[in-house]
C-alpha positions as CSV (number, residue, x, y, z in Angstrom):
1,M,-5.9,6.9,21.7
2,S,-4.7,3.5,20.7
3,F,-7.2,1.7,22.9
4,K,-10.0,3.9,21.5
5,V,-9.2,3.0,17.9
6,S,-8.4,-0.6,18.6
7,N,-11.6,-1.1,20.5
8,A,-13.7,0.5,17.8
9,L,-12.0,-1.7,15.1
10,K,-13.0,-4.7,17.2
11,T,-16.5,-3.8,16.1
12,V,-15.4,-4.1,12.4
13,R,-13.7,-7.4,13.3
14,G,-16.9,-8.6,14.7
15,R,-18.7,-8.0,11.5
16,R,-16.1,-9.1,8.9
17,G,-12.6,-8.6,10.4
18,V,-10.3,-5.7,9.9
19,D,-7.7,-7.4,7.8
20,P,-10.3,-9.2,5.5
21,A,-12.1,-5.8,5.2
22,L,-8.9,-3.9,4.2
23,R,-7.9,-6.7,1.8
24,E,-11.4,-6.6,0.2
25,Y,-11.0,-2.8,-0.1
26,E,-7.5,-3.0,-1.7
27,N,-8.7,-5.8,-4.1
28,R,-11.6,-3.8,-5.4
29,F,-9.6,-0.7,-5.9
30,G,-6.2,-2.0,-6.8
31,A,-7.4,-4.3,-9.5
32,A,-8.0,-1.4,-11.8
33,E,-5.2,-0.1,-14.0
34,D,-6.7,3.3,-14.6
35,D,-9.5,5.6,-13.5
36,A,-12.0,4.6,-16.2
37,R,-11.7,0.9,-15.4
38,A,-11.9,1.6,-11.7
39,R,-15.3,3.4,-12.1
40,D,-16.5,0.5,-14.3
41,A,-15.2,-2.3,-11.9
42,I,-15.9,-0.9,-8.5
43,D,-19.2,-1.0,-6.5
44,G,-18.8,2.5,-5.1
45,K,-21.3,2.2,-2.3
46,R,-19.7,-1.1,-1.0
47,L,-16.2,0.4,-1.3
48,H,-17.0,3.5,0.7
49,D,-18.9,1.5,3.3
50,I,-15.8,-0.7,3.9
51,Y,-13.5,2.3,3.8
52,Y,-15.3,4.4,6.4
53,D,-16.0,1.6,8.8
54,L,-12.2,1.1,8.9
55,V,-11.1,4.8,9.0
56,T,-13.7,6.8,10.8
57,D,-12.2,6.4,14.3
58,F,-8.8,7.2,13.0
59,Y,-10.2,10.4,11.5
60,E,-12.0,11.4,14.5
61,Y,-8.8,10.8,16.7
62,G,-6.4,12.6,14.4
63,W,-8.6,15.3,12.9
64,G,-11.8,15.7,14.9
65,R,-15.4,15.6,13.8
66,S,-15.0,17.7,10.6
67,F,-13.2,15.6,8.1
68,H,-12.0,18.3,5.7
69,F,-9.3,21.0,5.1
70,A,-9.7,24.7,5.2
71,P,-7.9,27.9,4.1
72,R,-6.2,29.5,7.1
73,V,-4.5,32.7,8.0
74,P,-1.6,33.1,10.4
75,G,-2.5,33.1,14.0
76,E,-5.8,31.3,13.3
77,S,-6.2,27.9,15.0
78,F,-6.9,24.8,12.9
79,K,-10.2,24.3,14.7
80,A,-11.3,27.9,14.0
81,S,-10.3,27.7,10.3
82,L,-12.5,24.6,9.9
83,A,-15.4,26.3,11.6
84,R,-15.1,29.4,9.5
85,H,-14.9,27.4,6.4
86,E,-18.1,25.6,7.3
87,R,-19.9,28.9,8.3
88,N,-18.9,30.3,4.9
89,L,-21.2,27.7,3.2
90,A,-24.1,28.7,5.4
91,D,-23.6,32.4,4.6
92,A,-23.2,31.7,0.9
93,L,-26.6,29.9,0.8
94,D,-28.2,32.5,3.2
95,L,-29.4,29.8,5.5
96,R,-31.6,30.8,8.3
97,P,-34.3,29.5,10.7
98,G,-37.2,27.8,8.9
99,M,-35.1,26.6,6.0
100,V,-34.2,22.9,5.5
101,A,-30.8,22.2,3.8
102,A,-29.3,18.8,2.7
103,D,-25.8,17.9,3.6
104,F,-24.5,15.5,0.9
105,G,-22.1,13.1,2.6
106,C,-22.4,14.4,6.0
107,G,-19.7,12.2,7.7
108,V,-20.0,12.1,11.5
109,G,-21.8,15.6,11.4
110,G,-19.1,18.0,12.4
111,P,-19.8,20.6,9.6
112,M,-23.7,20.1,9.8
113,L,-23.6,20.9,13.5
114,E,-21.6,23.9,13.1
115,I,-23.8,25.1,10.2
116,A,-27.1,24.3,12.0
117,Q,-25.9,26.3,15.2
118,H,-24.6,29.1,13.1
119,S,-27.7,29.5,10.8
120,G,-30.6,28.0,12.8
121,A,-31.6,26.1,9.7
122,K,-32.6,22.5,9.9
123,I,-29.9,20.2,8.3
124,I,-30.7,16.8,6.9
125,G,-27.5,14.7,6.8
126,I,-27.2,12.2,3.9
127,N,-24.8,9.3,4.4
128,S,-24.5,5.7,3.2
129,N,-22.4,4.6,6.2
130,G,-24.4,3.6,9.2
131,Y,-21.5,3.6,11.6
132,Q,-20.9,7.3,10.7
133,I,-24.6,8.2,11.2
134,E,-24.6,6.6,14.6
135,H,-21.7,8.8,15.7
136,A,-23.4,11.9,14.1
137,R,-26.7,11.3,15.9
138,T,-24.8,11.0,19.2
139,F,-22.7,14.2,18.5
140,A,-26.0,16.1,17.7
141,E,-27.6,15.0,21.0
142,Q,-24.5,15.9,22.9
143,A,-24.4,19.3,21.3
144,G,-28.1,19.9,22.0
145,L,-28.9,20.2,18.3
146,A,-30.9,17.1,17.7
147,H,-34.0,19.3,17.0
148,L,-32.1,20.9,14.0
149,T,-30.7,17.7,12.6
150,E,-32.0,14.5,10.8
151,F,-30.3,11.7,8.8
152,L,-31.1,9.9,5.7
153,H,-29.2,6.6,5.6
154,C,-28.8,6.2,1.8
155,D,-26.5,6.5,-1.2
156,F,-26.3,10.3,-2.2
157,L,-26.7,9.1,-5.8
158,Y,-30.1,7.9,-4.8
159,V,-31.5,10.2,-2.0
160,D,-34.5,8.9,-0.2
161,A,-36.4,12.3,-0.7
162,P,-39.1,13.5,-3.2
163,D,-38.2,16.0,-6.0
164,N,-38.1,19.7,-4.8
165,S,-37.5,18.8,-1.1
166,F,-34.9,21.2,0.1
167,D,-34.4,24.9,0.4
168,A,-30.7,24.5,0.0
169,A,-28.0,21.8,-0.4
170,Y,-24.1,21.6,0.2
171,D,-21.3,19.3,0.4
172,V,-17.9,19.5,2.2
173,E,-15.3,17.5,0.3
174,A,-17.7,14.6,-0.3
175,M,-18.6,14.6,-4.0
176,C,-15.1,13.3,-4.6
177,H,-16.6,9.9,-3.7
178,A,-19.1,10.0,-6.5
179,P,-18.2,8.0,-9.8
180,D,-18.9,11.1,-11.8
181,K,-20.0,14.6,-11.1
182,V,-23.0,14.6,-13.5
183,S,-24.7,11.9,-11.5
184,V,-24.4,13.4,-8.1
185,Y,-25.1,16.9,-9.2
186,A,-28.3,15.7,-11.1
187,E,-29.4,14.3,-7.8
188,V,-28.7,17.5,-5.9
189,F,-30.6,19.3,-8.7
190,R,-33.6,16.9,-8.4
191,V,-34.1,17.4,-4.6
192,L,-33.6,21.2,-4.5
193,K,-36.6,23.5,-4.8
194,P,-36.8,25.7,-7.9
195,G,-34.7,28.9,-7.2
196,S,-32.7,27.2,-4.4
197,R,-28.9,27.1,-4.3
198,F,-26.1,24.5,-3.9
199,A,-22.6,25.2,-2.6
200,G,-19.7,23.0,-1.8
201,Y,-16.0,22.4,-1.7
202,E,-14.6,19.8,-4.2
203,Y,-11.4,18.0,-4.8
204,I,-9.6,19.0,-8.0
205,M,-6.5,18.4,-9.9
206,T,-5.3,21.8,-10.8
207,D,-3.9,23.1,-14.2
208,R,-0.4,22.4,-12.9
209,Y,-1.2,18.6,-12.9
210,N,0.5,16.9,-15.9
211,P,-0.9,13.4,-16.7
212,D,2.3,12.8,-18.7
213,D,4.5,13.4,-15.5
214,Q,4.9,10.0,-13.8
215,H,5.5,11.6,-10.5
216,H,2.3,13.6,-10.8
217,V,0.4,10.4,-11.7
218,R,1.8,8.4,-8.9
219,V,1.0,11.0,-6.3
220,K,-2.6,11.3,-7.7
221,E,-3.0,7.5,-7.6
222,D,-1.8,7.3,-4.0
223,I,-4.4,9.9,-3.0
224,Q,-7.2,8.0,-4.8
225,L,-6.3,4.5,-3.6
226,S,-5.7,5.5,0.1
227,G,-8.7,8.0,0.1
228,A,-11.3,5.8,-1.6
229,L,-11.6,8.3,-4.5
230,L,-12.9,6.9,-7.8
231,V,-12.0,10.0,-9.7
232,I,-10.5,13.5,-9.0
233,D,-11.8,15.9,-11.7
234,C,-10.3,19.2,-13.0
235,P,-12.2,22.4,-12.5
236,E,-13.6,22.5,-16.1
237,T,-15.2,19.2,-15.6
238,I,-16.9,20.2,-12.4
239,D,-18.2,23.5,-14.0
240,E,-19.5,21.7,-17.0
241,A,-21.2,19.0,-14.9
242,L,-23.1,21.7,-13.0
243,R,-24.3,23.3,-16.2
244,T,-25.1,19.9,-17.8
245,V,-27.7,19.0,-15.1
246,G,-29.3,22.5,-15.3
247,F,-27.7,24.6,-12.6
248,E,-26.9,28.3,-13.2
249,V,-23.2,28.6,-12.1
250,L,-22.9,31.6,-9.8
251,E,-19.2,31.3,-8.7
252,T,-16.4,28.7,-8.8
253,R,-12.9,29.3,-7.6
254,D,-9.9,27.5,-5.8
255,L,-9.8,28.8,-2.2
256,A,-6.4,27.2,-1.8
257,V,-5.1,30.1,-3.9
258,Q,-4.8,32.9,-1.4
259,S,-3.9,36.5,-2.1
260,G,-2.5,37.4,1.3
261,P,-0.5,35.7,4.0
262,S,-1.8,32.2,4.7
263,V,-1.1,28.8,6.1
264,P,-1.0,26.0,3.5
265,W,-4.0,23.7,3.7
266,Y,-1.8,20.7,4.1
267,Q,0.1,22.1,7.0
268,P,-1.7,20.1,9.7
269,L,-0.6,16.9,8.0
270,D,3.0,18.1,7.7
271,G,3.9,20.4,10.7
272,S,4.8,19.3,14.2
273,G,1.7,20.9,15.6
274,I,1.4,23.5,18.4
275,S,-1.3,21.6,20.3
276,F,-2.0,18.0,21.2
277,A,-4.8,17.9,18.6
278,S,-2.7,19.2,15.8
279,F,0.2,17.1,16.8
280,R,-1.8,13.9,16.3
281,S,-2.3,14.7,12.5
282,S,1.3,15.8,11.9
283,R,4.0,13.5,10.5
284,V,5.6,12.9,13.8
285,G,2.3,12.3,15.5
286,R,1.1,9.8,12.8
287,V,4.5,7.9,13.0
288,I,4.1,7.6,16.8
289,T,0.4,6.5,16.4
290,T,1.4,3.8,13.9
291,A,4.3,2.5,16.0
292,T,2.0,2.3,19.1
293,L,-0.6,0.4,17.2
294,R,2.1,-1.9,15.8
295,A,3.1,-2.8,19.4
296,M,-0.6,-3.3,20.4
297,E,-1.2,-5.5,17.4
298,G,1.8,-7.5,18.3
299,L,0.5,-8.0,21.7
300,R,-3.0,-8.8,20.3
301,L,-4.5,-5.8,22.0
302,A,-5.5,-4.5,18.6
303,P,-7.1,-6.4,15.7
304,K,-4.9,-7.8,13.0
305,G,-4.9,-5.2,10.2
306,T,-5.1,-2.1,12.4
307,V,-1.5,-1.1,11.5
308,R,-2.2,-1.4,7.8
309,V,-5.2,0.8,8.1
310,S,-3.0,3.5,9.8
311,E,-0.3,3.1,7.1
312,T,-3.1,3.6,4.4
313,L,-4.0,6.8,5.9
314,N,-0.4,7.8,6.2
315,L,0.0,7.2,2.5
316,C,-2.9,9.4,1.8
317,A,-1.5,12.2,4.0
318,D,2.0,12.0,2.5
319,A,0.6,12.1,-1.0
320,M,-1.6,15.1,-0.2
321,I,1.3,16.9,1.3
322,E,3.4,16.3,-1.9
323,A,0.4,17.3,-4.1
324,G,-0.1,20.4,-2.1
325,R,3.5,21.4,-2.3
326,M,3.5,20.9,-6.1
327,G,0.3,22.7,-6.4
328,I,-1.2,20.0,-8.4
329,F,-4.1,19.2,-6.2
330,S,-6.7,21.3,-4.0
331,P,-9.4,20.0,-1.7
332,M,-11.2,23.3,-1.7
333,Y,-12.6,24.2,-5.1
334,F,-15.6,26.3,-4.0
335,V,-18.7,25.9,-6.2
336,H,-22.0,28.0,-5.9
337,A,-24.9,27.3,-8.2
338,R,-28.7,27.9,-8.5
339,K,-31.5,25.8,-9.7
340,P,-33.5,28.0,-12.0
341,G,-37.1,28.7,-11.1
């Protein structure tokens, strides 16, 4: 693993250097004292491009090709829960052969490949990060699904597609990278055909979050800084944004709130893991990875800054665990809306 990540990061070093890139990222984000100033001061596209150049290989190693969480029932594997979560979007949108759907913020293509295979619909992945698109194309070819996938290398706030282009659209924990929900939902609305639907999973601060509680605020800020998140909205803001741009809201609910037996969404970050893959994302696995990279960096087998990238992701993981335990944050606020027509 360590060789894979360090070799991948050498590509970043060749472009601008891991350590300088991480310092640029931290300076752009850390200079802001609050969310409002952050949104005004930061070039979001540049910020996210730097961030995902640095962290994509860590994500693939520790998490797989689907960079998201999922509700899970006892006895269900982590991988199976992710796939089920993705297929739920396809089913909610009634995707089927002949339809063309847009994946806003497709990452390296894990969800879109599962959805394409499950539904038979063609999926257009939208991503501003070229490094991730390279990976996604390769994975699509390896899966034999290149005929059902295409990619648009552009900012999802300015999609390179005409009005009324898609039969459906979705996102999987991607809209959290938008500076505000109205802007990105307006773009979704623009490219959808009249009568078509949008569904997604959004990050939210729940009604348990108290902005006057300094511990709550610190945990939220750690998630934002280490996750390249300009803002984390409350459910009411998301619902209102959908309506503001013209959507008819069909359903919204927090899937982290389960009625029956369930495994907490943050467990893969917290538990010891029962398989090699799940162990890598756990606390112990993350500690071992960072220690190994520290040794490699000391021996100059890994680029300078590699350890700090790993530590940044560990900060995000630990903050998400804490936020999950307190119930102040959820990564799976389900939204389902229709464009009238």
